[in-house]
N, C-alpha and C positions, 0 to 999 in steps of 0.2 A: 504494500500500499503506500501510496506517495504522500509525504508529509505536505502541509500547508506551504512551508517555505520551498520545497521541490516544486510543487505546482506552480507558485508564483514565479519561480526562476525559468520554469518551461514555459510558461505563457510569455514572458517578458523575451525569450529566446525565439519563440514561435512567431512572435509578431514583428520582431526585428528582421528575421529572415524574410518574413512576407513582404515588409516594407523595402527590402533590398531587392528581392525578385520583382516586384511592381516597377522600382525604379529602372530596373534593367530592362524591362519590357517597354516602359516608357521611352527610354533612351534609344532603344533599337528601332523604333517606329519612325525615327528621323535620322536614318544613317546616310550621311552624305557619300560613304565610300561604296555604296552598293551600285553595281553596274547593271543598267538594265540589258536584258538578254537580247533586245533587237538593236543594240548599238554596234554600228559596223567596227568590228575589231578582228583580230586575226583568228583563225579556227581555234587554235589551242588556247588563246587567251578565252575565247567564248566558251570552251569546254571547261576551263578552270573557274570561270565566272559561273557557269551554271552548277558546276560541282559545289562551289563555295555557297551558293544559294541554297542548294539541298542542305547541307550542312548548318546553315543558319537557321532553316525552316524546323529541322530536327531539334536543333537546341531550343528553338522557341517552343516547340510542342512539349518538350520535357519541362521546360521551365513553368509553361501554363500549367501542365499536370501537377508540379509540385506546389504551384500557388493554390490549386484547387485541394490538394491534399492537406495542406496547412491550414487552410480556410475550414476544412471538415474536422481538423484537429482542435481548432479554436471553438467551434461549435459544440463538440464534445466536452470540453474544458467548461463551456458555459452550462451545460446540461448536467454536468458531475458524472459522465461516464468515460471520462478521458483516462487512458492508461490500462484500459483492460484489454486483454488479448481477445482477438476475435476469433482465434482458433481453440484455446482451451478455457477462455475466461479467467485466466489466473492474470496477476498484475504483471505489467510489462516493467523490467528493470530500468530504475531511473537512468543509469549510464546509457541504455539503448535509447531511451527518449531524448536524452541530452544531446546526442549525435543526430537522431532522426526524430524530431518533435512530432512527425506525422505517421510514426510507426503505428500498424494496427496488429502487428503480431509479436509474440516474445520471441526470443532467441531460438528456443527450441522448435516452436511451431514454424518459424520462418525457414528453417532448415527441412522441416517436415512436409510442408505445405507449399507448393508453388503457385503463388498469386500473382497474376498478370501486374505490370508495374501500374495500369490504369486504376488500380484499387485503393 
């Protein structure tokens, strides 16, 4: 079971991480270095540009997923159900939550159950 101090620390950390990710998302929206795919450049440069765009999109999807997971963790904190493993319904270790505040599984269940990243 998490102590009140641990819960407060985890909430502060989750909110700070959420703010950081939201700021990154906002800064990415106005990227002056992005090269449009239809710009007349060499073939290899165009391929590099397209590949970099795909990498950027993947990073953006991953960041948006993490934002969603942190929002869900904060909702659970408000409800009082935060820190309980969805696999075995035992408490998730503080050290694990400190590293990944959005964790929904304890260490044992995360090794045993393969949950898609989107959960």
